Structures are given as structure tokens and as C-alpha cells.
Short mmCIF file of the C-alpha atoms (twelve columns), coordinates in Angstrom:
data_MODEL
# 
_entry.id   MODEL 
# 
loop_
_atom_site.group_PDB 
_atom_site.id 
_atom_site.type_symbol 
_atom_site.label_atom_id 
_atom_site.label_alt_id 
_atom_site.label_comp_id 
_atom_site.label_asym_id 
_atom_site.label_seq_id 
_atom_site.Cartn_x 
_atom_site.Cartn_y 
_atom_site.Cartn_z 
_atom_site.pdbx_PDB_model_num 
ATOM 1   C CA . UNK A 1   4.700   -8.371  0.478   1 
ATOM 2   C CA . UNK A 2   3.118   -11.313 2.254   1 
ATOM 3   C CA . UNK A 3   6.044   -11.522 4.686   1 
ATOM 4   C CA . UNK A 4   5.659   -7.816  5.495   1 
ATOM 5   C CA . UNK A 5   1.930   -8.373  5.990   1 
ATOM 6   C CA . UNK A 6   2.480   -11.276 8.364   1 
ATOM 7   C CA . UNK A 7   5.098   -9.387  10.359  1 
ATOM 8   C CA . UNK A 8   2.874   -6.322  10.615  1 
ATOM 9   C CA . UNK A 9   -0.063  -8.450  11.739  1 
ATOM 10  C CA . UNK A 10  1.928   -9.666  14.768  1 
ATOM 11  C CA . UNK A 11  1.194   -6.401  16.534  1 
ATOM 12  C CA . UNK A 12  1.711   -2.656  16.619  1 
ATOM 13  C CA . UNK A 13  5.360   -2.921  17.619  1 
ATOM 14  C CA . UNK A 14  6.058   -4.827  14.403  1 
ATOM 15  C CA . UNK A 15  3.825   -2.678  12.209  1 
ATOM 16  C CA . UNK A 16  5.653   0.438   13.401  1 
ATOM 17  C CA . UNK A 17  8.893   -0.965  11.985  1 
ATOM 18  C CA . UNK A 18  7.502   -0.287  8.503   1 
ATOM 19  C CA . UNK A 19  5.959   3.155   9.125   1 
ATOM 20  C CA . UNK A 20  8.912   5.208   7.925   1 
ATOM 21  C CA . UNK A 21  10.773  2.553   6.001   1 
ATOM 22  C CA . UNK A 22  11.984  2.445   2.443   1 
ATOM 23  C CA . UNK A 23  10.252  -0.936  2.252   1 
ATOM 24  C CA . UNK A 24  6.906   0.815   1.832   1 
ATOM 25  C CA . UNK A 25  8.272   3.012   -0.940  1 
ATOM 26  C CA . UNK A 26  9.971   0.131   -2.755  1 
ATOM 27  C CA . UNK A 27  6.998   -2.204  -2.585  1 
ATOM 28  C CA . UNK A 28  4.729   0.605   -3.725  1 
ATOM 29  C CA . UNK A 29  6.936   0.987   -6.808  1 
ATOM 30  C CA . UNK A 30  6.598   -2.745  -7.552  1 
ATOM 31  C CA . UNK A 31  2.829   -2.414  -7.283  1 
ATOM 32  C CA . UNK A 32  2.991   0.478   -9.745  1 
ATOM 33  C CA . UNK A 33  4.712   -1.812  -12.266 1 
ATOM 34  C CA . UNK A 34  2.688   -4.952  -11.567 1 
ATOM 35  C CA . UNK A 35  -0.948  -4.234  -10.716 1 
ATOM 36  C CA . UNK A 36  -1.556  -7.888  -9.836  1 
ATOM 37  C CA . UNK A 37  0.201   -7.083  -6.539  1 
ATOM 38  C CA . UNK A 38  -2.492  -4.582  -5.517  1 
ATOM 39  C CA . UNK A 39  -4.530  -7.014  -3.334  1 
ATOM 40  C CA . UNK A 40  -1.415  -8.116  -1.420  1 
ATOM 41  C CA . UNK A 41  -0.265  -4.533  -1.006  1 
ATOM 42  C CA . UNK A 42  -3.684  -3.475  0.300   1 
ATOM 43  C CA . UNK A 43  -3.623  -6.376  2.767   1 
ATOM 44  C CA . UNK A 44  -0.277  -5.147  3.998   1 
ATOM 45  C CA . UNK A 45  -1.528  -1.573  4.372   1 
ATOM 46  C CA . UNK A 46  -4.439  -2.967  6.376   1 
ATOM 47  C CA . UNK A 47  -2.065  -4.942  8.602   1 
ATOM 48  C CA . UNK A 48  -0.057  -1.777  9.202   1 
ATOM 49  C CA . UNK A 49  -3.093  -0.155  10.859  1 
ATOM 50  C CA . UNK A 50  -2.490  -1.762  14.251  1 
ATOM 51  C CA . UNK A 51  -2.847  1.452   16.238  1 
ATOM 52  C CA . UNK A 52  -3.771  5.087   15.729  1 
ATOM 53  C CA . UNK A 53  -0.253  6.230   14.817  1 
ATOM 54  C CA . UNK A 54  0.212   3.481   12.245  1 
ATOM 55  C CA . UNK A 55  -3.253  4.045   10.784  1 
ATOM 56  C CA . UNK A 56  -2.412  7.749   10.513  1 
ATOM 57  C CA . UNK A 57  0.760   6.920   8.541   1 
ATOM 58  C CA . UNK A 58  -1.249  4.752   6.143   1 
ATOM 59  C CA . UNK A 59  -3.784  7.558   5.768   1 
ATOM 60  C CA . UNK A 60  -0.959  10.038  5.047   1 
ATOM 61  C CA . UNK A 61  0.428   7.669   2.447   1 
ATOM 62  C CA . UNK A 62  -2.916  7.147   0.704   1 
ATOM 63  C CA . UNK A 63  -3.773  10.839  0.799   1 
ATOM 64  C CA . UNK A 64  -0.454  11.791  -0.784  1 
ATOM 65  C CA . UNK A 65  1.113   13.541  2.196   1 
ATOM 66  C CA . UNK A 66  3.375   10.631  3.187   1 
ATOM 67  C CA . UNK A 67  7.091   11.292  3.366   1 
ATOM 68  C CA . UNK A 68  10.101  9.854   5.124   1 
ATOM 69  C CA . UNK A 69  13.498  11.272  5.761   1 
ATOM 70  C CA . UNK A 70  14.880  8.717   3.301   1 
ATOM 71  C CA . UNK A 71  12.442  9.615   0.559   1 
ATOM 72  C CA . UNK A 72  13.089  13.322  1.044   1 
ATOM 73  C CA . UNK A 73  16.779  12.708  0.502   1 
ATOM 74  C CA . UNK A 74  16.274  10.338  -2.416  1 
ATOM 75  C CA . UNK A 75  16.154  12.264  -5.681  1 
ATOM 76  C CA . UNK A 76  14.658  9.305   -7.535  1 
ATOM 77  C CA . UNK A 77  11.628  8.940   -5.271  1 
ATOM 78  C CA . UNK A 78  10.805  12.639  -5.430  1 
ATOM 79  C CA . UNK A 79  10.146  12.288  -9.148  1 
ATOM 80  C CA . UNK A 80  7.961   9.194   -8.854  1 
ATOM 81  C CA . UNK A 81  4.202   9.370   -9.124  1 
ATOM 82  C CA . UNK A 82  2.498   8.100   -5.991  1 
ATOM 83  C CA . UNK A 83  1.661   4.486   -6.812  1 
ATOM 84  C CA . UNK A 84  -1.304  4.054   -4.478  1 
ATOM 85  C CA . UNK A 85  -4.027  6.419   -3.307  1 
ATOM 86  C CA . UNK A 86  -7.608  6.233   -2.142  1 
ATOM 87  C CA . UNK A 87  -8.694  6.899   -5.736  1 
ATOM 88  C CA . UNK A 88  -6.549  4.067   -7.094  1 
ATOM 89  C CA . UNK A 89  -7.921  1.706   -4.443  1 
ATOM 90  C CA . UNK A 90  -11.485 2.509   -5.501  1 
ATOM 91  C CA . UNK A 91  -10.515 2.112   -9.158  1 
ATOM 92  C CA . UNK A 92  -8.970  -1.306  -8.410  1 
ATOM 93  C CA . UNK A 93  -12.024 -2.417  -6.432  1 
ATOM 94  C CA . UNK A 94  -14.311 -1.370  -9.293  1 
ATOM 95  C CA . UNK A 95  -12.155 -3.265  -11.778 1 
ATOM 96  C CA . UNK A 96  -12.144 -6.444  -9.649  1 
ATOM 97  C CA . UNK A 97  -15.901 -6.214  -9.121  1 
ATOM 98  C CA . UNK A 98  -16.486 -5.869  -12.883 1 
ATOM 99  C CA . UNK A 99  -14.151 -8.761  -13.650 1 
ATOM 100 C CA . UNK A 100 -15.792 -11.024 -11.104 1 
ATOM 101 C CA . UNK A 101 -19.239 -10.023 -12.347 1 
ATOM 102 C CA . UNK A 102 -18.283 -10.838 -15.941 1 
ATOM 103 C CA . UNK A 103 -16.820 -14.174 -14.906 1 
ATOM 104 C CA . UNK A 104 -19.963 -14.993 -12.971 1 
ATOM 105 C CA . UNK A 105 -22.160 -14.095 -15.971 1 
ATOM 106 C CA . UNK A 106 -20.103 -16.396 -18.241 1 
ATOM 107 C CA . UNK A 107 -20.688 -19.353 -15.940 1 
# 
């Protein structure tokens, strides 16, 4: 995920390479299985927002209306629950804030 983030951060022409890729779908599935990847995945989504078109794709993804030609043809991905949404981002941020607050209180 960090490599994708760094490549996307190089500029819009690199970020656009990931807009309709299976990479987004696959990495999103990993995040679904391992929630510790959420911060890295969110960093990557942020790096993808290099221009209006890329930001729109990220918005589509987070709002649940994201699709690619590959994912439409892939029977497995059509049955998967969307791994990341605006609601899940807020839930993750709340969880991290609570964890950090508890750690701070213990110190």
C-alpha cells in the first residue's frame, strides 16, 4: 500500500493509473481482513486525489457507487461487501481517538 501511495503522490498522471484498477479492489479486500492497514489505505486514497477526476473516483468508491469494468465482470467481487466507506472511516477515526485517549490517560 505504501508503494501505491508513493507512486500516486508523484502526480495526477500516476494517480490516474490506479483509478480503475483491480489494485484498489484487492487492497481494499486486504484492509477488510486486516484493519491495521486502514491508516495506510486512507493515506493512499488521499494520495489518489491529485485532481478533480481522481478525487471524484475516490468519492465514488467511498460512497459505494464505485465500479470498474473488471469488477463488473468478476463474479467474486460482486458478492463482496464494500470494505471502506465514509462511515467506516469515521468509525475508524473514532476508534483511534478513543485508543489514543485511553493510552494518554494511562500515562
